[in-house]
N, C-alpha and C positions, 0 to 999 in steps of 0.2 A: 575529712574521710583519714583516719591516722594508715601510712602502708596496710600493717594487719590486715584490717579491715579493709582494702583496696584489692591485695590477694586474694581472701576470701571471696570477695566479690565478682572477682576473672574465676576464681575455681570453680561458685557457683555455676557462672555462664558458663564454662566449659563441662560441666558435667551435662549443663541443660542442651548445650549444641546437643552432645554425643546423645543421646536421648535423643532427639527433636532425628538425628539422620540414622539412628537401627529403626524409629518408628516409620518414617519413610521408605527405608531401604527394604523392609522387612518383608513388602507384598509383592512379587514378582510383577504384577500389572504396574505398580507406581512406576518403576524403571523404564518400563516400556512406553510410559505415556509421559516420563521424562525426559527420554534420549532419543525415542522413536518416531514418538509424536511430530515431535517440532520438526523435524526432516521432512518426514508426508508432510505436511502441511504448508511447508517453504516449497516443495516443490508441485506441490497443487495448486496453491496459489499463484506459484510466479507462474505459471504455466497456464492458470485459469482469469488473473486477473492483468489480461494483454487488450488493449485498446486501440493495436495495430490494426490495417485496417487488408488484407489482403485477398486474393482472389474471392472478391464479390459477384455471387452470380448475377448473372444480367442475360436479361432478352432481348436479340434485336428484331429489326423492321428495318432491311435496308431498301425502299424503292426504288435507288437509283444503279448499282447495281454495276459500276463502274471500277476502273483501275482508282481512280481517286474516292469512293466508299471504301473501299476494301482498305486502302492506305490508312484511314480514318481507323478502322475498324481495329487493321493490325496496331496501330499505336496504342490504341486502348487497353487491349491484351496483353500487349509486350510489352505494358509496365511491371505486370504481376500484380495490379492492381483489381485488372478486371476481369473474369472466366465467363466467356459467351456459353450458356449451357439451351437456351433456346434459339432455333432461329426461325421469323415465320413471317410472314407477307401481309398479314392482317395487324394494322392496331389494334385491334381492340383485344390481341392476345397481350400486351404488354398490360394494361389492366386485369386482366384477367390472373396473370401470373403473380403482379404483386400482389393479387387480393387475397391471393391462393396460397403466396408464402413461396411461392418457388423460387422466385426470383429477387431480388434488393432493387434491383435500378435497369431500368428500359431507356433501350438506345436507337432511336428513328433516326432514319436519313432518309429527308423528303428526296422526290425524283426533282432530277436540275441540278444535284448539289454540284457536280465536275460543273456543267453548264457555266454553273452562277461560279466558280473556282476562276473560270476560263476568263469570261468575261470582268472579272475582280469586283463584284457584287459578294458580300457576304452571306454566306447561305446557312440558313437557320436548321439547327441541328436540336432534336429535343432529345432533352435527357431527364428521363424523370427515377428517382429516388423515393424507397419507401420511407416515411417519415417517424412511424414507430419507435424506432432504435435512430433518435435527433444524434449521437454520439458519431451513430458509422454513416448518415447521409449525411452527416457535416464535413465528415473525412473526406467520400466518396466525392462527393461536389465539389472540395479541395481540388481533389486527384482529377478528374475530370476538365475544371477549367485550368487546370496547369497541362493537362496532357493536351489541350486543342489550343492551347499557346503555343504549345513549345511548334507545333504542325504547322500552324498560320504563318511562324518565321520562317519556319524552314520553305515554306511552299513561297514564302513573299520573296526569299533570297537566289531562291529558284528563277523565277520568275523576271525578277528585273536585274538578276547578276550577278548574285553575292555583294548586295551594299550593305553597310554597317543601320543594324536598325539606331534613329533617333533616341533611344531610350535603351541600356543593359541594366538589369537589374541584378545580382549577382549576392544569392542571397546565402547565408552561412547561418546554421546554428553551433550556438557553443555551448561545451558540457558536454552535451549529446548530438552530433555530428551527423549521425544518421535517426534520428528523432524515434530509437527504441524502445518502448513504454516498458519494456523489463527492467531497464537500466534504470528507469526511474519509478519503478514498482516494488522490485524487489526488496532496495535496501527498509521502504515501507511495507512493507509484508516481514521484516526482521524484527522489527517493534511491536509489531500486531501480538505477534507471537509471543515474543518475550511481555508481554504484557498480561495475554493469555495465561500463558506459563504462573507469573507470580502472583495474579487473582485467583487461580482456582486453588496453590499451594497454599496461601495462608488465610483466603477468604473462612476457610473450614478449620482453621488452627484449634481456637480458642474452644469453641462450639462442638466441635469432636471433644475435646480433654471432657466439657461439661456435660456431654450425652452418653458418654461411655464411663461416668463416674470419677474422673482419675485428676480431675481440673479441685477437687478439693483437697488429695493427696499433695497438689501445688501447692495450695494455700498454704497448707499446715506445715511445708517446709520453709528454710529458711528466704528461702528467693521473694528478692522484692517485687513489685510491680514490672520496673524497668527492667529488672536483671530478666524476670520471665518472657517481656518483649522481646529482648535483646537474644534472649536462648530462642525464639520460635522464626528472629528474623536475619540470623546468621545464617545457618545452612540453608536456606532455601534463597537467601541472598546469591551464595555460592554455587549450588545449583543453577540460578538462573544464568551467572556468570560463564559457566560453562554450557549452557544451553546459548547466549550470545555467540557462543567461540562457536562453538559445532554450526548454527546455520548462516553465521556469515563464513566459515570456510565453504558452506556447502554454494553459498552466491557468489561464491569468487571462484571456485574449482566447478564447478557444475554451471551457472547460466554467465562466467568469464564475465561477473558484473567487475569494471574497473573500480578500483577506491586511489581516487587522487590527494587524498588529504591522510595527516600525522594517525597512524594505530595508537599510537595512547591516550589520542584525543578522543576517539571512537572509545575506548576503555572508559576512561572517566566518564563520560557523557552514559554509559551504558552503566555504569555503576549508580550516580545519581538517578536514573532513571526507572532502574531496577529498585531502589531505594524506597522513591516515591510510588512505584504501582506496590511494595510490600503493605506500605503504611496504607493505603485505601485497603488493600486484602484485608488487614488486621482489624482495622475498624470494623468492617462491615462483617466482619467476626466476632466483636465485639457488640455488634447492637441485634443479633441474629440470635435468636433462640433454640433454632433446629440447625442441621444442613443443610435439609430441602430448603428453610428461607434464608441459607448465607448462599447458598450457590443461586437462586433468583435474583437476589439483589446485587450478586457480583454479573449478572447481566444484563438487569436491569441500568448496571454503570460502565457494564463493557463494551455493549451495543452503540448509544447515546457516544462514548468516548469514542470510538471509530468513525461513526459520521462527521463529528464534528473535529476531528482533526486532519482535514486535506489529505485523506487516504486516497478516497472516492473523486472527492469533489473537490476544488480549489476555495480555499476561503474567504477571498478578492470576491466572489459570485454568493454569498451568502449574505443573509438581509444582515442589517447593523447592530441589533441585538444580539443575532448568535456568534458575528464575528467576536463581539466581545465575551460572546460564556466559550467560545475556544479558546479565550487565554484561561481558563482554570483550569484545561485538559492538559495532563502531562503529556499525553503520545505526540499533540499539536508538536510541541517543544521540541520532541527527540527526533520528530521525522524532519524537522526545519533541521535539526544538527545533522541527522546521519543522511541527509540528501544531500546536505551540504558538506563533508566531507567524503561522500562517494563521488559525487558528479564534480563539484567545483575544486575539493582543494582548499575547503574552508578551515582555521582554527579557531582559538579562542577567542580571538582579537576580534573575529568576525562575527562570533556567535555566543559576545559575551551575556546577552542578555536570555538567551534562553538558557544559558548554562546556571545565572542568578535565578530565575524562574526554579529547573528541576532542585537545584540546591534550597530554595525557600520549602519546595514540596515536599524534599525528602525529609529536611529539618521538622519542617511543622508537621507534616503527617505522623511521623513518629512519635511528636509529644503528642498531638491530641489523642491517637490513638491510646496511649499511657495512661494520658489523663481518663478518659472513657473507659477502660480497663477499670483503674481505681473505683471509679462510680458505679461502675456493675459489679465492685466485689463488695 
């Protein structure tokens, strides 16, 4: 292509971009969807998607009623993980409270608890958990085991004379020392919000032109299919990058999420991920006949993409076939990158596989959408 033709092509793309920007911002509601909705979604999901277990409602049945049994109860409540809301003398009240949903945990201390401790016998304390929420039940059981173990060590040291235990385990969590779920989940929420906006803005781009009758005007213009696709993609990519900047700033300033990696690396990953998301959205737009069909198809892609990304469930726990299927999901690779940058301070050298996959998806997606658009024409 000669230089004048290249200059004309760039000018046509520029005018197409300006046309898309005016069309996007002509409706005031679109501005709220683009700039307000992502912030609201990040704040809501940042607090809602929380796997931390605090103040678990507990029903207590203390048959011993001694200083030692009260020390056990105080160890549970002082940790902040458990809150006694029901105190009873009947063991049946524990089952009733768990059945009615009034409590998630039941603690029953048998009579003779203090006597068993004094005699050096290990008393059996019953700890019942509502297993309908397996995550909360597992975490609560872990907290209870840790609390009882620490209390047992203190009692042994006081009675024997502060001798050193035969084995001392010093545990430390890397990258997230306090094990706060927000530090892990909020960066992932950023990826979900950006993908949602990319699909929402592009999946109906071409089909909207077809419905309102302006696609024919574009077809008779000198625009080629590639120029038309680029004209549709560039403004949305810029808006998505602004959204990425906005929600990242909220994550850093509002949620106080630390970022240990390089910001330019994060920007590069976001650019590749945005282009990949836009490519999928444009392909959906080319295969849809109406905006309603495009909207439904977008959600048919979005929901499995979130589920198969490792956002809710670890990919390692999925069946083998589903683990292989996640390799086709751009959100899975972006979440690995963004969590690595935020939590571990990882760079391109550590995440080059994910970068290569996103680069392939973004380039291949644009080519696929362009060819599909040409076949549609």
